[in-house]
N, CA, C and O atoms as a Tinker XYZ file with bonds, in Angstrom:
   368  protein
     1  N    122.256000   56.876000   -9.043000    73     2
     2  CA   121.322000   55.948000   -8.505000    64     1     3
     3  C    122.017000   54.702000   -7.875000    63     2     4     5
     4  O    121.621000   54.187000   -6.830000    81     3
     5  N    123.083000   54.262000   -8.593000    73     3     6
     6  CA   123.802000   53.175000   -8.062000    64     5     7
     7  C    124.505000   53.442000   -6.759000    63     6     8     9
     8  O    124.610000   52.555000   -5.912000    81     7
     9  N    125.003000   54.693000   -6.583000    73     7    10
    10  CA   125.745000   55.119000   -5.401000    64     9    11
    11  C    124.810000   55.167000   -4.216000    63    10    12    13
    12  O    125.258000   54.910000   -3.099000    81    11
    13  N    123.544000   55.480000   -4.387000    73    11    14
    14  CA   122.587000   55.554000   -3.284000    64    13    15
    15  C    122.346000   54.211000   -2.720000    63    14    16    17
    16  O    122.169000   54.107000   -1.506000    81    15
    17  N    122.321000   53.186000   -3.477000    73    15    18
    18  CA   122.000000   51.867000   -3.008000    64    17    19
    19  C    123.249000   51.129000   -2.461000    63    18    20    21
    20  O    123.120000   50.044000   -1.894000    81    19
    21  N    124.428000   51.702000   -2.626000    73    19    22
    22  CA   125.619000   51.081000   -2.149000    64    21    23
    23  C    126.115000   50.032000   -3.116000    63    22    24    25
    24  O    126.972000   49.238000   -2.728000    81    23
    25  N    125.622000   49.968000   -4.395000    73    23    26
    26  CA   126.135000   49.048000   -5.365000    64    25    27
    27  C    127.382000   49.464000   -6.014000    63    26    28    29
    28  O    128.209000   48.619000   -6.357000    81    27
    29  N    127.573000   50.783000   -6.210000    73    27    30
    30  CA   128.770000   51.313000   -6.876000    64    29    31
    31  C    130.034000   50.965000   -6.136000    63    30    32    33
    32  O    130.970000   50.496000   -6.783000    81    31
    33  N    130.144000   51.152000   -4.840000    73    31    34
    34  CA   131.369000   50.765000   -4.138000    64    33    35
    35  C    131.671000   49.264000   -4.264000    63    34    36    37
    36  O    132.823000   48.849000   -4.395000    81    35
    37  N    130.608000   48.478000   -4.220000    73    35    38
    38  CA   130.795000   47.012000   -4.430000    64    37    39
    39  C    131.305000   46.662000   -5.808000    63    38    40    41
    40  O    132.102000   45.735000   -5.955000    81    39
    41  N    130.884000   47.350000   -6.772000    73    39    42
    42  CA   131.304000   47.126000   -8.127000    64    41    43
    43  C    132.759000   47.534000   -8.234000    63    42    44    45
    44  O    133.558000   46.817000   -8.836000    81    43
    45  N    133.114000   48.661000   -7.666000    73    43    46
    46  CA   134.484000   49.142000   -7.762000    64    45    47
    47  C    135.469000   48.198000   -7.008000    63    46    48    49
    48  O    136.568000   47.927000   -7.493000    81    47
    49  N    135.063000   47.723000   -5.853000    73    47    50
    50  CA   135.916000   46.858000   -5.071000    64    49    51
    51  C    136.016000   45.484000   -5.804000    63    50    52    53
    52  O    137.084000   44.872000   -5.804000    81    51
    53  N    134.936000   45.010000   -6.412000    73    51    54
    54  CA   134.975000   43.767000   -7.171000    64    53    55
    55  C    135.895000   43.899000   -8.366000    63    54    56    57
    56  O    136.682000   42.998000   -8.655000    81    55
    57  N    135.793000   45.040000   -9.070000    73    55    58
    58  CA   136.621000   45.221000  -10.243000    64    57    59
    59  C    138.199000   45.266000   -9.869000    63    58    60    61
    60  O    139.058000   44.694000  -10.541000    81    59
    61  N    138.443000   45.983000   -8.769000    73    59    62
    62  CA   139.856000   45.976000   -8.284000    64    61    63
    63  C    140.367000   44.604000   -7.850000    63    62    64    65
    64  O    141.510000   44.245000   -8.131000    81    63
    65  N    139.518000   43.842000   -7.167000    73    63    66
    66  CA   139.897000   42.517000   -6.761000    64    65    67
    67  C    140.096000   41.603000   -7.985000    63    66    68    69
    68  O    141.080000   40.864000   -8.021000    81    67
    69  N    139.231000   41.626000   -8.953000    73    67    70
    70  CA   139.434000   40.831000  -10.172000    64    69    71
    71  C    140.703000   41.293000  -10.919000    63    70    72    73
    72  O    141.477000   40.460000  -11.391000    81    71
    73  N    140.912000   42.582000  -11.022000    73    71    74
    74  CA   142.094000   42.965000  -11.668000    64    73    75
    75  C    143.377000   42.520000  -10.931000    63    74    76    77
    76  O    144.348000   42.116000  -11.571000    81    75
    77  N    143.376000   42.595000   -9.601000    73    75    78
    78  CA   144.501000   42.175000   -8.772000    64    77    79
    79  C    144.725000   40.678000   -9.007000    63    78    80    81
    80  O    145.846000   40.264000   -9.303000    81    79
    81  N    143.686000   39.871000   -8.882000    73    79    82
    82  CA   143.789000   38.457000   -9.113000    64    81    83
    83  C    144.318000   38.096000  -10.481000    63    82    84    85
    84  O    145.137000   37.187000  -10.615000    81    83
    85  N    143.855000   38.803000  -11.503000    73    83    86
    86  CA   144.222000   38.545000  -12.889000    64    85    87
    87  C    145.794000   38.847000  -13.008000    63    86    88    89
    88  O    146.550000   38.081000  -13.606000    81    87
    89  N    146.192000   39.958000  -12.427000    73    87    90
    90  CA   147.647000   40.361000  -12.548000    64    89    91
    91  C    148.543000   39.414000  -11.714000    63    90    92    93
    92  O    149.628000   39.042000  -12.161000    81    91
    93  N    148.099000   39.033000  -10.531000    73    91    94
    94  CA   148.966000   38.204000   -9.701000    64    93    95
    95  C    148.898000   36.725000   -9.966000    63    94    96    97
    96  O    149.932000   36.062000   -9.881000    81    95
    97  N    147.744000   36.158000  -10.283000    73    95    98
    98  CA   147.586000   34.763000  -10.477000    64    97    99
    99  C    147.834000   34.360000  -11.892000    63    98   100   101
   100  O    148.642000   33.458000  -12.114000    81    99
   101  N    147.220000   34.939000  -12.842000    73    99   102
   102  CA   147.259000   34.570000  -14.242000    64   101   103
   103  C    148.501000   35.129000  -14.937000    63   102   104   105
   104  O    149.205000   34.384000  -15.618000    81   103
   105  N    148.769000   36.358000  -14.786000    73   103   106
   106  CA   149.888000   37.067000  -15.518000    64   105   107
   107  C    151.197000   36.850000  -14.683000    63   106   108   109
   108  O    152.301000   36.855000  -15.230000    81   107
   109  N    151.038000   36.667000  -13.404000    73   107   110
   110  CA   152.188000   36.569000  -12.501000    64   109   111
   111  C    153.050000   37.803000  -12.480000    63   110   112   113
   112  O    154.277000   37.719000  -12.535000    81   111
   113  N    152.404000   38.955000  -12.399000    73   111   114
   114  CA   153.047000   40.242000  -12.468000    64   113   115
   115  C    153.676000   40.570000  -11.101000    63   114   116   117
   116  O    152.989000   40.428000  -10.090000    81   115
   117  N    154.885000   40.979000  -11.026000    73   115   118
   118  CA   155.574000   41.284000   -9.793000    64   117   119
   119  C    155.943000   42.804000   -9.839000    63   118   120   121
   120  O    156.652000   43.285000  -10.723000    81   119
   121  N    155.414000   43.494000   -8.841000    73   119   122
   122  CA   155.644000   44.986000   -8.837000    64   121   123
   123  C    156.844000   45.316000   -7.948000    63   122   124   125
   124  O    157.248000   46.475000   -7.863000    81   123
   125  N    157.417000   44.306000   -7.286000    73   123   126
   126  CA   158.530000   44.580000   -6.389000    64   125   127
   127  C    159.894000   44.513000   -7.148000    63   126   128   129
   128  O    160.738000   43.646000   -6.921000    81   127
   129  N    160.025000   45.448000   -8.015000    73   127   130
   130  CA   161.200000   45.633000   -8.857000    64   129   131
   131  C    161.611000   47.050000   -8.937000    63   130   132   133
   132  O    160.843000   47.929000   -8.546000    81   131
   133  N    162.843000   47.340000   -9.448000    73   131   134
   134  CA   163.297000   48.660000   -9.678000    64   133   135
   135  C    163.292000   49.526000   -8.473000    63   134   136   137
   136  O    163.876000   49.187000   -7.443000    81   135
   137  N    162.627000   50.659000   -8.592000    73   135   138
   138  CA   162.664000   51.687000   -7.507000    64   137   139
   139  C    161.962000   51.147000   -6.216000    63   138   140   141
   140  O    162.433000   51.457000   -5.121000    81   139
   141  N    160.915000   50.394000   -6.298000    73   139   142
   142  CA   160.244000   49.854000   -5.162000    64   141   143
   143  C    161.217000   49.014000   -4.417000    63   142   144   145
   144  O    161.337000   49.195000   -3.206000    81   143
   145  N    161.910000   48.128000   -5.020000    73   143   146
   146  CA   162.880000   47.240000   -4.409000    64   145   147
   147  C    164.029000   48.037000   -3.857000    63   146   148   149
   148  O    164.499000   47.709000   -2.767000    81   147
   149  N    164.527000   49.084000   -4.540000    73   147   150
   150  CA   165.592000   49.881000   -4.107000    64   149   151
   151  C    165.290000   50.634000   -2.838000    63   150   152   153
   152  O    166.085000   50.638000   -1.899000    81   151
   153  N    164.064000   51.315000   -2.811000    73   151   154
   154  CA   163.635000   52.032000   -1.643000    64   153   155
   155  C    163.431000   51.115000   -0.475000    63   154   156   157
   156  O    163.762000   51.481000    0.653000    81   155
   157  N    162.912000   49.964000   -0.693000    73   155   158
   158  CA   162.722000   49.042000    0.393000    64   157   159
   159  C    164.034000   48.586000    1.033000    63   158   160   161
   160  O    164.179000   48.509000    2.253000    81   159
   161  N    164.998000   48.284000    0.122000    73   159   162
   162  CA   166.351000   47.858000    0.577000    64   161   163
   163  C    167.104000   49.030000    1.303000    63   162   164   165
   164  O    167.825000   48.793000    2.272000    81   163
   165  N    166.930000   50.234000    0.838000    73   163   166
   166  CA   167.451000   51.417000    1.512000    64   165   167
   167  C    166.823000   51.631000    2.912000    63   166   168   169
   168  O    167.501000   52.088000    3.833000    81   167
   169  N    165.585000   51.311000    3.054000    73   167   170
   170  CA   164.896000   51.458000    4.320000    64   169   171
   171  C    165.286000   50.419000    5.358000    63   170   172   173
   172  O    165.125000   50.616000    6.562000    81   171
   173  N    165.812000   49.289000    4.844000    73   171   174
   174  CA   166.213000   48.266000    5.788000    64   173   175
   175  C    167.600000   48.512000    6.403000    63   174   176   177
   176  O    167.933000   47.944000    7.443000    81   175
   177  N    168.370000   49.329000    5.774000    73   175   178
   178  CA   169.712000   49.626000    6.297000    64   177   179
   179  C    169.961000   51.116000    6.166000    63   178   180   181
   180  O    170.443000   51.573000    5.129000    81   179
   181  N    169.647000   51.866000    7.178000    73   179   182
   182  CA   169.773000   53.365000    7.088000    64   181   183
   183  C    171.131000   53.895000    7.380000    63   182   184   185
   184  O    171.386000   55.090000    7.229000    81   183
   185  N    172.040000   52.999000    7.809000    73   183   186
   186  CA   173.381000   53.461000    8.107000    64   185   187
   187  C    174.206000   53.725000    6.822000    63   186   188   189
   188  O    174.936000   54.713000    6.739000    81   187
   189  N    174.082000   52.874000    5.880000    73   187   190
   190  CA   174.870000   53.058000    4.615000    64   189   191
   191  C    174.296000   54.266000    3.857000    63   190   192   193
   192  O    173.163000   54.686000    4.089000    81   191
   193  N    175.119000   54.811000    2.942000    73   191   194
   194  CA   174.624000   56.021000    2.185000    64   193   195
   195  C    173.429000   55.601000    1.299000    63   194   196   197
   196  O    173.303000   54.451000    0.878000    81   195
   197  N    172.627000   56.524000    1.062000    73   195   198
   198  CA   171.454000   56.304000    0.213000    64   197   199
   199  C    171.823000   56.255000   -1.227000    63   198   200   201
   200  O    172.889000   56.723000   -1.627000    81   199
   201  N    170.955000   55.698000   -2.003000    73   199   202
   202  CA   171.095000   55.595000   -3.459000    64   201   203
   203  C    171.151000   57.036000   -4.013000    63   202   204   205
   204  O    170.351000   57.869000   -3.587000    81   203
   205  N    172.013000   57.337000   -4.889000    73   203   206
   206  CA   172.143000   58.689000   -5.376000    64   205   207
   207  C    170.962000   59.187000   -6.194000    63   206   208   209
   208  O    170.760000   60.392000   -6.343000    81   207
   209  N    170.175000   58.239000   -6.728000    73   207   210
   210  CA   169.050000   58.637000   -7.564000    64   209   211
   211  C    167.696000   58.539000   -6.786000    63   210   212   213
   212  O    166.617000   58.680000   -7.362000    81   211
   213  N    167.804000   58.303000   -5.516000    73   211   214
   214  CA   166.534000   58.212000   -4.681000    64   213   215
   215  C    166.446000   59.439000   -3.738000    63   214   216   217
   216  O    167.445000   60.049000   -3.357000    81   215
   217  N    165.179000   59.754000   -3.390000    73   215   218
   218  CA   164.921000   60.796000   -2.534000    64   217   219
   219  C    165.481000   60.376000   -1.137000    63   218   220   221
   220  O    165.227000   59.244000   -0.725000    81   219
   221  N    166.216000   61.220000   -0.407000    73   219   222
   222  CA   166.837000   60.835000    0.803000    64   221   223
   223  C    165.889000   60.486000    1.957000    63   222   224   225
   224  O    166.196000   59.562000    2.710000    81   223
   225  N    164.784000   61.158000    2.133000    73   223   226
   226  CA   163.936000   60.930000    3.210000    64   225   227
   227  C    162.941000   59.782000    2.990000    63   226   228   229
   228  O    162.333000   59.311000    3.951000    81   227
   229  N    162.773000   59.347000    1.806000    73   227   230
   230  CA   161.788000   58.339000    1.457000    64   229   231
   231  C    162.124000   57.036000    2.154000    63   230   232   233
   232  O    161.193000   56.465000    2.721000    81   231
   233  N    163.307000   56.501000    2.187000    73   231   234
   234  CA   163.613000   55.275000    2.965000    64   233   235
   235  C    163.359000   55.475000    4.452000    63   234   236   237
   236  O    162.889000   54.564000    5.133000    81   235
   237  N    163.662000   56.644000    4.948000    73   235   238
   238  CA   163.395000   56.892000    6.415000    64   237   239
   239  C    161.932000   56.844000    6.727000    63   238   240   241
   240  O    161.511000   56.285000    7.740000    81   239
   241  N    161.129000   57.458000    5.814000    73   239   242
   242  CA   159.660000   57.414000    5.994000    64   241   243
   243  C    159.151000   55.949000    5.946000    63   242   244   245
   244  O    158.283000   55.556000    6.725000    81   243
   245  N    159.704000   55.175000    5.028000    73   243   246
   246  CA   159.278000   53.796000    4.884000    64   245   247
   247  C    159.704000   53.003000    6.203000    63   246   248   249
   248  O    158.943000   52.165000    6.687000    81   247
   249  N    160.852000   53.274000    6.726000    73   247   250
   250  CA   161.297000   52.649000    7.974000    64   249   251
   251  C    160.354000   53.029000    9.144000    63   250   252   253
   252  O    159.985000   52.169000    9.944000    81   251
   253  N    159.982000   54.275000    9.233000    73   251   254
   254  CA   159.117000   54.727000   10.349000    64   253   255
   255  C    157.748000   54.085000   10.214000    63   254   256   257
   256  O    157.202000   53.604000   11.207000    81   255
   257  N    157.181000   54.064000    9.023000    73   255   258
   258  CA   155.847000   53.454000    8.783000    64   257   259
   259  C    155.955000   51.939000    9.042000    63   258   260   261
   260  O    155.050000   51.352000    9.634000    81   259
   261  N    157.042000   51.314000    8.607000    73   259   262
   262  CA   157.211000   49.886000    8.853000    64   261   263
   263  C    157.288000   49.569000   10.338000    63   262   264   265
   264  O    156.764000   48.551000   10.790000    81   263
   265  N    157.950000   50.455000   11.105000    73   263   266
   266  CA   158.147000   50.298000   12.575000    64   265   267
   267  C    156.773000   50.478000   13.248000    63   266   268   269
   268  O    156.381000   49.700000   14.117000    81   267
   269  N    156.061000   51.522000   12.820000    73   267   270
   270  CA   154.740000   51.847000   13.436000    64   269   271
   271  C    153.653000   50.761000   13.173000    63   270   272   273
   272  O    152.743000   50.570000   13.981000    81   271
   273  N    153.778000   50.071000   12.037000    73   271   274
   274  CA   152.808000   49.041000   11.756000    64   273   275
   275  C    153.362000   47.636000   12.113000    63   274   276   277
   276  O    152.746000   46.636000   11.744000    81   275
   277  N    154.473000   47.545000   12.801000    73   275   278
   278  CA   155.106000   46.309000   13.260000    64   277   279
   279  C    155.427000   45.428000   12.136000    63   278   280   281
   280  O    155.446000   44.211000   12.318000    81   279
   281  N    155.686000   45.949000   10.968000    73   279   282
   282  CA   156.211000   45.232000    9.773000    64   281   283
   283  C    155.267000   44.136000    9.337000    63   282   284   285
   284  O    155.715000   43.088000    8.873000    81   283
   285  N    153.915000   44.360000    9.480000    73   283   286
   286  CA   152.928000   43.371000    9.104000    64   285   287
   287  C    152.486000   43.395000    7.674000    63   286   288   289
   288  O    151.874000   42.445000    7.188000    81   287
   289  N    152.794000   44.485000    6.989000    73   287   290
   290  CA   152.321000   44.671000    5.586000    64   289   291
   291  C    153.422000   44.263000    4.650000    63   290   292   293
   292  O    154.609000   44.331000    4.971000    81   291
   293  N    152.975000   43.816000    3.423000    73   291   294
   294  CA   154.011000   43.493000    2.400000    64   293   295
   295  C    154.596000   44.829000    1.967000    63   294   296   297
   296  O    153.955000   45.873000    2.088000    81   295
   297  N    155.885000   44.775000    1.433000    73   295   298
   298  CA   156.580000   45.998000    1.009000    64   297   299
   299  C    155.793000   46.775000   -0.048000    63   298   300   301
   300  O    155.678000   47.997000    0.047000    81   299
   301  N    155.241000   46.070000   -1.074000    73   299   302
   302  CA   154.600000   46.798000   -2.165000    64   301   303
   303  C    153.371000   47.475000   -1.583000    63   302   304   305
   304  O    153.127000   48.624000   -1.951000    81   303
   305  N    152.603000   46.893000   -0.742000    73   303   306
   306  CA   151.385000   47.541000   -0.157000    64   305   307
   307  C    151.748000   48.757000    0.653000    63   306   308   309
   308  O    151.097000   49.801000    0.607000    81   307
   309  N    152.846000   48.570000    1.416000    73   307   310
   310  CA   153.264000   49.722000    2.290000    64   309   311
   311  C    153.734000   50.893000    1.481000    63   310   312   313
   312  O    153.359000   52.027000    1.777000    81   311
   313  N    154.555000   50.666000    0.452000    73   311   314
   314  CA   155.042000   51.703000   -0.383000    64   313   315
   315  C    153.991000   52.342000   -1.248000    63   314   316   317
   316  O    154.034000   53.548000   -1.490000    81   315
   317  N    153.032000   51.543000   -1.726000    73   315   318
   318  CA   152.011000   52.139000   -2.594000    64   317   319
   319  C    151.004000   52.972000   -1.811000    63   318   320   321
   320  O    150.240000   53.735000   -2.403000    81   319
   321  N    150.995000   52.841000   -0.545000    73   319   322
   322  CA   150.040000   53.729000    0.220000    64   321   323
   323  C    150.373000   55.151000    0.212000    63   322   324   325
   324  O    149.493000   55.990000    0.405000    81   323
   325  N    151.631000   55.485000   -0.007000    73   323   326
   326  CA   152.028000   56.927000   -0.075000    64   325   327
   327  C    152.932000   57.254000   -1.212000    63   326   328   329
   328  O    153.701000   58.210000   -1.114000    81   327
   329  N    152.887000   56.529000   -2.271000    73   327   330
   330  CA   153.724000   56.722000   -3.430000    64   329   331
   331  C    152.871000   57.356000   -4.523000    63   330   332   333
   332  O    151.888000   56.751000   -4.950000    81   331
   333  N    153.213000   58.554000   -4.987000    73   331   334
   334  CA   152.529000   59.238000   -6.054000    64   333   335
   335  C    152.832000   58.713000   -7.400000    63   334   336   337
   336  O    152.074000   58.978000   -8.333000    81   335
   337  N    153.890000   57.983000   -7.568000    73   335   338
   338  CA   154.311000   57.548000   -8.945000    64   337   339
   339  C    153.482000   56.274000   -9.338000    63   338   340   341
   340  O    153.450000   55.903000  -10.511000    81   339
   341  N    152.831000   55.628000   -8.371000    73   339   342
   342  CA   152.056000   54.415000   -8.731000    64   341   343
   343  C    150.604000   54.660000   -8.859000    63   342   344   345
   344  O    149.822000   53.713000   -8.947000    81   343
   345  N    150.197000   55.929000   -8.876000    73   343   346
   346  CA   148.816000   56.230000   -9.164000    64   345   347
   347  C    148.500000   56.059000  -10.646000    63   346   348   349
   348  O    149.356000   56.270000  -11.505000    81   347
   349  N    147.259000   55.674000  -10.931000    73   347   350
   350  CA   146.924000   55.518000  -12.362000    64   349   351
   351  C    147.133000   56.859000  -13.146000    63   350   352   353
   352  O    146.822000   57.939000  -12.643000    81   351
   353  N    147.632000   56.752000  -14.304000    73   351   354
   354  CA   147.915000   57.943000  -15.057000    64   353   355
   355  C    146.791000   58.186000  -16.038000    63   354   356   357
   356  O    146.851000   57.815000  -17.210000    81   355
   357  N    145.742000   58.839000  -15.498000    73   355   358
   358  CA   144.524000   59.106000  -16.269000    64   357   359
   359  C    144.636000   60.390000  -17.049000    63   358   360   361
   360  O    143.937000   60.553000  -18.049000    81   359
   361  N    145.497000   61.321000  -16.631000    73   359   362
   362  CA   145.564000   62.602000  -17.256000    64   361   363
   363  C    146.514000   62.572000  -18.489000    63   362   364   365
   364  O    146.547000   63.564000  -19.217000    81   363
   365  N    147.241000   61.555000  -18.745000    73   363   366
   366  CA   148.201000   61.574000  -19.846000    64   365   367
   367  C    147.481000   61.406000  -21.188000    63   366   368
   368  O    148.125000   61.396000  -22.238000    81   367
């Protein structure tokens, strides 16, 4: 019944926005660490050898998407759009 009235999408978007604001403003959580930072740095310089623990084509894909979007998105947002490791782990 909530989905028919369009209330459910508004609730979901509001919950995500509140969660994002809580993590970034109050907790000051930074997701641009570890592999995210490594892949981003690899995508900035494609001439040097890739990191031995990273998937080789992933930095190239990031570079292509960054080029096609004119580098207007933040690194974490760009990487999260196609990264399977950052999906919520509901099945565990």
